[in-house]
C-alpha angles and dihedrals in degrees: 000000000000117000120263117264137271100049123201119241093256092050090048090053090048092051093047090051091050091050090047091052091047092050091048090052092048092049090054091059115114094232090055093045089051093052094045089067115066094202092049092047092049090048092050094048090047092053090044090053092049091051092048092048094048093047092049093052094046094047092048091049093052093047095047092047092052091046092050091046093054093043090051089058091060104098099161091068101061098190095051094039093052092043092051092045089054091051090046091053092047094053096037110108115242115238 
């Protein structure tokens, strides 16, 4: 609960000192230090974008390959089964 107004000069100095200490503590936080520097922030965002892109591609690859595998197992629907079998043959590594 905020203090009652009006504050005395001593209470005002005390409140200002408390705010100053809190601001100093917040400015020492790693997240704030990172965003105070443009090159560091750009580097962090670049690495973050690479990780997001790689995760998206790998996740989509796994999901699509599982979907194609299950579609290839469907023999009673000739069009989907043949189409999925062609995709499975196309993405299957030769060896």
